N, C-alpha and C positions, 0 to 999 in steps of 0.2 A: 521505472521504465518509461522511456520517451516514446510516444507514438508518433508515427509519421502521418501528417495530415492526408487524408484521401481527397482527391480532386472531385469537386462536386460535378463536374462535367461528366462524370461516369456514373453519378447517382441520380436516382429518381427523386425529385422534390415534389412534395404536395403540401397544400395548406388545407386545414379543416377548421371548422368551428368547434371549440371544445365543448364537451358535454360535462355535467357536474361530476361524472366519475373521473374525469381527466384532471381534476383539481391537484391531486397529489403530484401528478406529472409536471403541471405548471410550477408548483412550489419547488420540486426537484430541479427543473431548468433554472429557476431564479436563484436557488442556492448555489448551483454549479457555476453561475455567472457572478457570484458574489453580491447579488442584490438582496435587499431586505424583503421579508415576506409578511411581516407583522400585520400590515393593512391590507393585504391582498385578500379579496372576497369575491365570491360569485354573485352576491346580492346586488342588484342593479348594475351588473357588468356583463360584458360579452368578452371571451377570450378566443384566440385562435392559436393553434399549434402548427408548426412547420415540422414536416417529417423528412427525413433523408433516408431513403431505402426503408421506410416503415419505422424508423427510429426517431423519436422527438429530438429536434436540434434547435428549436427556438420557439418563442412565444411572444404574444403581445395582448394587451387588454384594453378595453374601453370602459370606463365608469360613466354611466349615462346620467345626465340631467335634463332640464327642461330646455331643449334646443341646442344644448352643448354637451360635449363629452370631454373627458380626460383621458389621454392615452397614458398607460401605465404598464409596468411589468414587461417592458421590452427587453427581450433577452435572446442572444444567439450564442450557442456554445462556442468556445474558442476555435475549435477545429473547423467550424463552418463559417467563420467570419470573412468579410471581403469577398464574398462570392454572389451577393444580390439577395441573399435570403432575408436580411433585415429589411431591405427595400420592399420586397414582396409582402412581408408582414405589415410594414407601414402603409403600403398602398391599400392592403385589405382592410385595415382599421379606418382609413380615411373615406374609403368606398362605403363601409357600413355606416359611418357617421353621416354621410351625405344622403344615403338611402334613408335613414331614420329622420332625415330633416334638420339635422343640426346645423346651425349657421356658424358655430366656431368650435374649434377643438383646442384643447390646452395641454400642456405637459410640463413637467418638471425635468430640467437637466442643467446641472452646473458644469458638466464636463464635455458634453457633446453638442454644443451650440451650433458648430459648423456642420455637423450632419443634419440636424433638424432644419437648418436654413435651406438645404438643398430641397426640403419638401414644402418651402414656402412659410415656415414659422418665423415669427418675429418675436423679439423681446416683449414681455408683458410684466404684470405686476402681481404681487401677492394679493393686493386688494381686488383686483380683477377676477382672479380665479376663486378667490373666496366668496365673492358676491355671485359668481356664475355657478358655482358647485358646492355650496355650503354643506350639502349632505353627503358629498363623495368621501368615502372612507379614507383615501390618501389625503385629502384636503384636511379632514377632521384630525387625522393622526399628525399632521404636520403643525397644526395649531395646538393640539393638546400636548404634543411632546416638544414644541418649540423648534423644530428644525426647519420649518417652512421659510423662515426669514434668511436662512443661509442658502436657499436654493434659487436658482434662476427659473423664472416661469416663462414659458413660450405659448404663443397662441398662433392659430391660423384660421382665417376666415375661409369659409367654404363657398364656392360659387354655386348657389342653388339653381341659377337660371339654366346653366349648361350642364350642371352635375359634375364638373371636372374636378378631379382629385389629384391628378398628377402633376409633375412640374416638367 
């Protein structure tokens, strides 16, 4: 049965920081969007959930390092895409990274580079993210399982003086 997408203009959108009890919801959202969940962890991470009329519609996570973070687990369910929900999640993560004093944020994305460029991300290297976040679950998984060299790494410097995170 095909569902007709509901206009987000008529829906209430809210973002909230995920609690540990929300981890199954995050895993479900990632699975519904076809993303891997094997290295997703709450340890050393912060996640946010976007809700549409009280129903989870997207998520994003930050794995924290020393002065740096890694954006991971960015997902928006298909029926909620292209409505600004992903942008709200990304800006929330960038704001949190800035508030915690991070100078750089990294992420992996081989397919959505143009999307991340809109937020000021630039291509980086596996070496850079490996040195910056050697303990991050997703980075360790990439090296242990060998997929990291097939991924495009992106990074964004954060303006600490003005605290700006948007573009």
